[in-house]
N, CA and C atoms as an extended XYZ file, in Angstrom:
354
Properties=species:S:1:pos:R:3:atomname:S:1:resname:S:1:resid:I:1 pbc="F F F"
N         0.853       -1.171        0.000 N   MET     1
C         0.000        0.000        0.000 CA  MET     1
C         0.896        1.231        0.000 C   MET     1
N         0.617        2.176       -0.880 N   THR     2
C         1.443        3.373       -0.971 CA  THR     2
C         1.202        4.277        0.221 C   THR     2
N         2.126        5.193        0.442 N   THR     3
C         1.994        6.150        1.535 CA  THR     3
C         0.718        6.964        1.379 C   THR     3
N         0.379        7.347        0.150 N   LEU     4
C        -0.843        8.106       -0.109 CA  LEU     4
C        -2.057        7.341        0.375 C   LEU     4
N        -2.199        6.080       -0.047 N   TYR     5
C        -3.352        5.295        0.359 CA  TYR     5
C        -3.361        5.062        1.860 C   TYR     5
N        -2.188        4.820        2.444 N   ARG     6
C        -2.098        4.626        3.876 CA  ARG     6
C        -2.585        5.868        4.604 C   ARG     6
N        -2.170        7.047        4.120 N   SER     7
C        -2.590        8.305        4.740 CA  SER     7
C        -4.084        8.513        4.618 C   SER     7
N        -4.637        8.226        3.438 N   LEU     8
C        -6.080        8.392        3.239 CA  LEU     8
C        -6.869        7.399        4.083 C   LEU     8
N        -6.400        6.167        4.151 N   ALA     9
C        -7.086        5.172        4.964 CA  ALA     9
C        -7.031        5.573        6.434 C   ALA     9
N        -5.875        6.048        6.894 N   TYR    10
C        -5.735        6.484        8.281 CA  TYR    10
C        -6.660        7.650        8.583 C   TYR    10
N        -6.823        8.547        7.617 N   ALA    11
C        -7.691        9.706        7.802 CA  ALA    11
C        -9.163        9.320        7.737 C   ALA    11
N        -9.452        8.060        7.429 N   GLY    12
C       -10.836        7.614        7.373 CA  GLY    12
C       -11.518        7.919        6.052 C   GLY    12
N       -10.757        8.310        5.047 N   LEU    13
C       -11.357        8.661        3.768 CA  LEU    13
C       -11.528        7.445        2.870 C   LEU    13
N       -10.713        6.449        3.060 N   LEU    14
C       -10.829        5.231        2.278 CA  LEU    14
C       -10.727        4.048        3.227 C   LEU    14
N       -11.555        3.053        3.010 N   SER    15
C       -11.424        1.853        3.815 CA  SER    15
C       -10.450        0.913        3.134 C   SER    15
N        -9.893       -0.002        3.892 N   LEU    16
C        -8.962       -0.963        3.302 CA  LEU    16
C        -9.671       -1.836        2.288 C   LEU    16
N       -10.951       -2.158        2.521 N   SER    17
C       -11.666       -2.973        1.536 CA  SER    17
C       -11.884       -2.196        0.254 C   SER    17
N       -12.130       -0.892        0.336 N   ALA    18
C       -12.285       -0.077       -0.869 CA  ALA    18
C       -10.968       -0.039       -1.637 C   ALA    18
N        -9.856        0.051       -0.914 N   LEU    19
C        -8.555        0.052       -1.573 CA  LEU    19
C        -8.317       -1.272       -2.285 C   LEU    19
N        -8.665       -2.366       -1.623 N   ALA    20
C        -8.439       -3.682       -2.196 CA  ALA    20
C        -9.280       -3.896       -3.447 C   ALA    20
N       -10.450       -3.263       -3.510 N   HIS    21
C       -11.342       -3.442       -4.647 CA  HIS    21
C       -11.248       -2.308       -5.651 C   HIS    21
N       -10.332       -1.382       -5.458 N   GLY    22
C       -10.118       -0.312       -6.424 CA  GLY    22
C       -11.297        0.623       -6.558 C   GLY    22
N       -11.943        0.964       -5.458 N   ALA    23
C       -13.107        1.847       -5.494 CA  ALA    23
C       -12.751        3.161       -6.178 C   ALA    23
N       -13.577        3.618       -7.144 N   PRO    24
C       -13.239        4.807       -7.913 CA  PRO    24
C       -13.451        6.117       -7.181 C   PRO    24
N       -14.280        6.132       -6.153 N   ALA    25
C       -14.589        7.391       -5.480 CA  ALA    25
C       -14.496        7.194       -3.982 C   ALA    25
N       -14.173        8.268       -3.289 N   ALA    26
C       -14.132        8.235       -1.829 CA  ALA    26
C       -15.244        9.118       -1.310 C   ALA    26
N       -15.695        8.814       -0.111 N   THR    27
C       -16.718        9.625        0.535 CA  THR    27
C       -16.222        9.989        1.914 C   THR    27
N       -16.240       11.273        2.232 N   ALA    28
C       -15.876       11.723        3.568 CA  ALA    28
C       -17.052       11.444        4.480 C   ALA    28
N       -16.801       10.988        5.685 N   ALA    29
C       -17.852       10.578        6.609 CA  ALA    29
C       -18.269       11.729        7.510 C   ALA    29
N       -19.079       12.633        7.015 N   GLY    30
C       -19.555       13.753        7.816 CA  GLY    30
C       -18.764       15.012        7.543 C   GLY    30
N       -19.452       16.165        7.733 N   ALA    31
C       -18.783       17.452        7.488 CA  ALA    31
C       -17.558       17.546        8.370 C   ALA    31
N       -16.545       18.112        7.850 N   GLY    32
C       -15.287       18.229        8.559 CA  GLY    32
C       -14.193       18.495        7.567 C   GLY    32
N       -13.285       17.533        7.437 N   THR    33
C       -12.167       17.708        6.510 CA  THR    33
C       -11.996       16.476        5.639 C   THR    33
N       -11.380       16.684        4.493 N   ALA    34
C       -11.035       15.604        3.569 CA  ALA    34
C        -9.739       16.008        2.880 C   ALA    34
N        -9.046       15.022        2.308 N   VAL    35
C        -7.759       15.277        1.667 CA  VAL    35
C        -7.765       14.745        0.240 C   VAL    35
N        -7.252       15.551       -0.688 N   VAL    36
C        -6.996       15.123       -2.059 CA  VAL    36
C        -5.504       15.318       -2.299 C   VAL    36
N        -4.824       14.250       -2.690 N   SER    37
C        -3.395       14.337       -2.996 CA  SER    37
C        -3.204       14.481       -4.496 C   SER    37
N        -2.103       15.106       -4.869 N   MET    38
C        -1.777       15.240       -6.280 CA  MET    38
C        -0.351       14.768       -6.488 C   MET    38
N        -0.102       14.200       -7.660 N   GLY    39
C         1.242       13.703       -7.896 CA  GLY    39
C         1.386       13.064       -9.252 C   GLY    39
N         2.409       12.229       -9.363 N   TYR    40
C         2.732       11.533      -10.603 CA  TYR    40
C         3.210       10.132      -10.274 C   TYR    40
N         2.765        9.164      -11.070 N   ASP    41
C         3.398        7.849      -11.053 CA  ASP    41
C         3.397        7.308      -12.484 C   ASP    41
N         4.221        6.311      -12.717 N   THR    42
C         4.418        5.821      -14.083 CA  THR    42
C         3.194        5.100      -14.629 C   THR    42
N         2.300        4.626      -13.767 N   THR    43
C         1.097        3.937      -14.218 CA  THR    43
C         0.006        4.911      -14.638 C   THR    43
N        -0.276        5.899      -13.790 N   ARG    44
C        -1.390        6.829      -14.036 CA  ARG    44
C        -0.966        8.146      -14.662 C   ARG    44
N         0.311        8.456      -14.622 N   GLY    45
C         0.748        9.787      -15.040 CA  GLY    45
C         0.414       10.790      -13.944 C   GLY    45
N         0.085       12.032      -14.329 N   MET    46
C        -0.300       13.056      -13.357 CA  MET    46
C        -1.694       12.741      -12.831 C   MET    46
N        -1.923       12.912      -11.522 N   PHE    47
C        -3.218       12.523      -10.960 CA  PHE    47
C        -3.604       13.356       -9.749 C   PHE    47
N        -4.911       13.386       -9.482 N   PHE    48
C        -5.490       13.771       -8.203 CA  PHE    48
C        -6.064       12.491       -7.616 C   PHE    48
N        -5.891       12.273       -6.315 N   GLU    49
C        -6.369       11.056       -5.663 CA  GLU    49
C        -7.033       11.399       -4.346 C   GLU    49
N        -8.316       11.122       -4.164 N   PRO    50
C        -9.179       10.474       -5.130 CA  PRO    50
C        -9.582       11.432       -6.246 C   PRO    50
N        -9.873       10.879       -7.399 N   LYS    51
C       -10.274       11.683       -8.560 CA  LYS    51
C       -11.673       12.250       -8.358 C   LYS    51
N       -12.520       11.497       -7.675 N   GLU    52
C       -13.873       11.931       -7.343 CA  GLU    52
C       -14.067       11.777       -5.839 C   GLU    52
N       -14.535       12.848       -5.206 N   LEU    53
C       -14.724       12.846       -3.752 CA  LEU    53
C       -16.093       13.410       -3.447 C   LEU    53
N       -16.898       12.669       -2.674 N   THR    54
C       -18.216       13.128       -2.254 CA  THR    54
C       -18.149       13.510       -0.779 C   THR    54
N       -18.598       14.743       -0.485 N   VAL    55
C       -18.521       15.270        0.878 CA  VAL    55
C       -19.821       15.978        1.233 C   VAL    55
N       -20.119       16.106        2.522 N   PRO    56
C       -21.276       16.899        2.927 CA  PRO    56
C       -20.970       18.394        2.887 C   PRO    56
N       -22.038       19.194        2.797 N   VAL    57
C       -21.891       20.651        2.845 CA  VAL    57
C       -21.122       21.031        4.103 C   VAL    57
N       -20.215       21.986        3.964 N   GLY    58
C       -19.428       22.466        5.094 CA  GLY    58
C       -18.062       21.828        5.221 C   GLY    58
N       -17.744       20.862        4.364 N   THR    59
C       -16.469       20.164        4.436 CA  THR    59
C       -15.345       21.028        3.856 C   THR    59
N       -14.216       21.025        4.545 N   THR    60
C       -13.008       21.663        4.041 CA  THR    60
C       -12.129       20.589        3.425 C   THR    60
N       -11.791       20.775        2.142 N   VAL    61
C       -10.942       19.824        1.434 CA  VAL    61
C        -9.545       20.420        1.333 C   VAL    61
N        -8.551       19.648        1.755 N   THR    62
C        -7.154       20.048        1.656 CA  THR    62
C        -6.535       19.340        0.457 C   THR    62
N        -5.967       20.117       -0.444 N   PHE    63
C        -5.250       19.590       -1.600 CA  PHE    63
C        -3.770       19.593       -1.250 C   PHE    63
N        -3.136       18.428       -1.354 N   ASN    64
C        -1.763       18.231       -0.912 CA  ASN    64
C        -0.869       17.858       -2.090 C   ASN    64
N         0.103       18.713       -2.396 N   ASN    65
C         1.059       18.395       -3.456 CA  ASN    65
C         2.198       17.590       -2.860 C   ASN    65
N         2.129       16.279       -3.043 N   SER    66
C         3.169       15.387       -2.525 CA  SER    66
C         4.176       15.017       -3.606 C   SER    66
N         4.111       15.710       -4.735 N   ASP    67
C         4.921       15.393       -5.901 CA  ASP    67
C         6.048       16.410       -6.056 C   ASP    67
N         7.093       16.044       -6.776 N   GLY    68
C         8.208       16.949       -7.031 CA  GLY    68
C         7.902       18.012       -8.072 C   GLY    68
N         6.803       17.855       -8.800 N   SER    69
C         6.412       18.808       -9.841 CA  SER    69
C         5.470       19.870       -9.266 C   SER    69
N         5.427       21.027       -9.900 N   ASN    70
C         4.445       22.048       -9.534 CA  ASN    70
C         3.088       21.655      -10.090 C   ASN    70
N         2.035       21.957       -9.332 N   HIS    71
C         0.662       21.698       -9.742 CA  HIS    71
C        -0.187       22.882       -9.310 C   HIS    71
N        -1.457       22.859       -9.715 N   SER    72
C        -2.416       23.852       -9.252 CA  SER    72
C        -3.787       23.199       -9.182 C   SER    72
N        -4.705       23.858       -8.485 N   VAL    73
C        -6.090       23.419       -8.407 CA  VAL    73
C        -6.937       24.583       -8.899 C   VAL    73
N        -7.589       24.390      -10.049 N   VAL    74
C        -8.358       25.469      -10.667 CA  VAL    74
C        -9.813       25.029      -10.821 C   VAL    74
N       -10.707       25.747      -10.141 N   PHE    75
C       -12.144       25.542      -10.258 CA  PHE    75
C       -12.708       26.603      -11.193 C   PHE    75
N       -13.709       26.244      -11.991 N   LYS    76
C       -14.334       27.226      -12.880 CA  LYS    76
C       -14.980       28.355      -12.105 C   LYS    76
N       -15.512       28.051      -10.909 N   ASP    77
C       -16.186       29.068      -10.100 CA  ASP    77
C       -15.235       29.765       -9.134 C   ASP    77
N       -13.923       29.405       -9.153 N   GLY    78
C       -12.949       29.974       -8.219 CA  GLY    78
C       -13.281       29.549       -6.805 C   GLY    78
N       -12.531       29.834       -5.814 N   PRO    79
C       -11.169       30.358       -5.884 CA  PRO    79
C       -10.202       29.277       -6.361 C   PRO    79
N        -9.001       29.688       -6.714 N   ASN    80
C        -7.994       28.773       -7.237 CA  ASN    80
C        -6.722       28.838       -6.391 C   ASN    80
N        -5.959       27.768       -6.457 N   SER    81
C        -4.793       27.642       -5.579 CA  SER    81
C        -3.582       28.461       -5.997 C   SER    81
N        -3.463       28.775       -7.280 N   GLY    82
C        -2.197       29.306       -7.765 CA  GLY    82
C        -1.200       28.161       -7.849 C   GLY    82
N         0.028       28.441       -8.221 N   ARG    83
C         1.061       27.406       -8.379 CA  ARG    83
C         1.449       26.853       -7.011 C   ARG    83
N         1.393       25.519       -6.903 N   MET    84
C         1.743       24.837       -5.661 CA  MET    84
C         3.034       24.050       -5.871 C   MET    84
N         4.040       24.371       -5.080 N   LYS    85
C         5.307       23.642       -5.139 CA  LYS    85
C         5.218       22.387       -4.276 C   LYS    85
N         6.264       21.566       -4.340 N   HIS    86
C         6.366       20.318       -3.571 CA  HIS    86
C         6.108       20.564       -2.089 C   HIS    86
N         5.333       19.684       -1.479 N   HIS    87
C         5.007       19.713       -0.051 CA  HIS    87
C         4.229       20.953        0.365 C   HIS    87
N         3.381       21.469       -0.521 N   THR    88
C         2.511       22.574       -0.131 CA  THR    88
C         1.059       22.089       -0.141 C   THR    88
N         0.217       22.793        0.600 N   THR    89
C        -1.197       22.459        0.655 CA  THR    89
C        -2.029       23.705        0.394 C   THR    89
N        -3.272       23.471        0.008 N   TRP    90
C        -4.241       24.545       -0.196 CA  TRP    90
C        -5.600       23.991        0.176 C   TRP    90
N        -6.449       24.802        0.810 N   THR    91
C        -7.754       24.317        1.239 CA  THR    91
C        -8.890       25.135        0.644 C   THR    91
N       -10.029       24.477        0.526 N   ARG    92
C       -11.268       25.142        0.122 CA  ARG    92
C       -12.403       24.508        0.910 C   ARG    92
N       -13.273       25.347        1.451 N   THR    93
C       -14.461       24.876        2.154 CA  THR    93
C       -15.646       24.970        1.204 C   THR    93
N       -16.415       23.893        1.118 N   PHE    94
C       -17.561       23.814        0.208 CA  PHE    94
C       -18.840       24.066        0.994 C   PHE    94
N       -19.484       25.197        0.710 N   THR    95
C       -20.624       25.654        1.513 CA  THR    95
C       -21.974       25.444        0.840 C   THR    95
N       -22.000       24.934       -0.387 N   ALA    96
C       -23.263       24.715       -1.094 CA  ALA    96
C       -23.218       23.388       -1.853 C   ALA    96
N       -24.352       22.696       -1.926 N   PRO    97
C       -24.388       21.450       -2.689 CA  PRO    97
C       -24.078       21.705       -4.161 C   PRO    97
N       -23.516       20.707       -4.810 N   GLY    98
C       -23.238       20.819       -6.237 CA  GLY    98
C       -22.060       19.970       -6.639 C   GLY    98
N       -21.737       20.048       -7.911 N   SER    99
C       -20.595       19.343       -8.478 CA  SER    99
C       -19.544       20.386       -8.839 C   SER    99
N       -18.338       20.202       -8.346 N   TYR   100
C       -17.260       21.177       -8.501 CA  TYR   100
C       -16.073       20.539       -9.226 C   TYR   100
N       -16.092       20.548      -10.562 N   PRO   101
C       -14.951       20.001      -11.301 CA  PRO   101
C       -13.740       20.938      -11.211 C   PRO   101
N       -12.566       20.354      -11.264 N   TYR   102
C       -11.330       21.136      -11.203 CA  TYR   102
C       -10.255       20.443      -12.019 C   TYR   102
N        -9.200       21.177      -12.316 N   GLU   103
C        -8.055       20.593      -13.010 CA  GLU   103
C        -6.798       21.362      -12.634 C   GLU   103
N        -5.666       20.788      -12.988 N   CYS   104
C        -4.378       21.446      -12.821 CA  CYS   104
C        -4.164       22.340      -14.040 C   CYS   104
N        -3.951       23.625      -13.834 N   SER   105
C        -3.767       24.535      -14.976 CA  SER   105
C        -2.449       24.264      -15.701 C   SER   105
N        -1.520       23.604      -15.040 N   ILE   106
C        -0.225       23.303      -15.644 CA  ILE   106
C        -0.316       22.064      -16.533 C   ILE   106
N        -1.060       21.040      -16.082 N   HIS   107
C        -1.121       19.762      -16.790 CA  HIS   107
C        -2.444       19.525      -17.513 C   HIS   107
N        -3.407       20.416      -17.375 N   GLY   108
C        -4.654       20.359      -18.139 CA  GLY   108
C        -5.606       19.250      -17.737 C   GLY   108
N        -6.530       18.944      -18.649 N   LYS   109
C        -7.605       17.997      -18.385 CA  LYS   109
C        -7.118       16.589      -18.043 C   LYS   109
N        -5.916       16.235      -18.448 N   ALA   110
C        -5.361       14.930      -18.109 CA  ALA   110
C        -5.195       14.787      -16.595 C   ALA   110
N        -5.130       15.917      -15.900 N   MET   111
C        -5.008       15.927      -14.442 CA  MET   111
C        -6.202       16.708      -13.899 C   MET   111
N        -7.304       15.982      -13.664 N   SER   112
C        -8.536       16.647      -13.257 CA  SER   112
C        -9.269       15.795      -12.228 C   SER   112
N       -10.262       16.401      -11.601 N   GLY   113
C       -11.075       15.695      -10.618 CA  GLY   113
C       -12.361       16.449      -10.374 C   GLY   113
N       -13.152       15.941       -9.439 N   VAL   114
C       -14.413       16.596       -9.096 CA  VAL   114
C       -14.718       16.371       -7.618 C   VAL   114
N       -15.226       17.421       -6.996 N   ILE   115
C       -15.756       17.338       -5.626 CA  ILE   115
C       -17.264       17.400       -5.756 C   ILE   115
N       -17.965       16.418       -5.194 N   ILE   116
C       -19.425       16.399       -5.198 CA  ILE   116
C       -19.875       16.704       -3.769 C   ILE   116
N       -20.656       17.769       -3.624 N   VAL   117
C       -21.096       18.215       -2.300 CA  VAL   117
C       -22.585       17.942       -2.180 C   VAL   117
N       -22.961       17.201       -1.138 N   LYS   118
C       -24.380       16.843       -0.905 CA  LYS   118
C       -24.855       17.354        0.429 C   LYS   118
């Protein structure tokens, strides 16, 4: 299990059974906080993990750049992270239900994700 998955499982965002079965989306258990990591590996290329995250209204999502490359988090409705260097984080609190797609402005649609707020 990678450090990323271990961290997400420890944070309660992914269960070990979901990891074992390759679950495509994570769900945060109650308003509070959630984590999305960004990085690169030779299998997936540039990525956000989880790519799709469902959270309740009021959740603060922390985007964590654990990669050696610069990345960004850009939402169509703003606000945006700006350029994030290695080992930096940026947070956004989601106060209204909806679907919030985002992408890295540096790597484009190949590196994208969505936050679903219910």
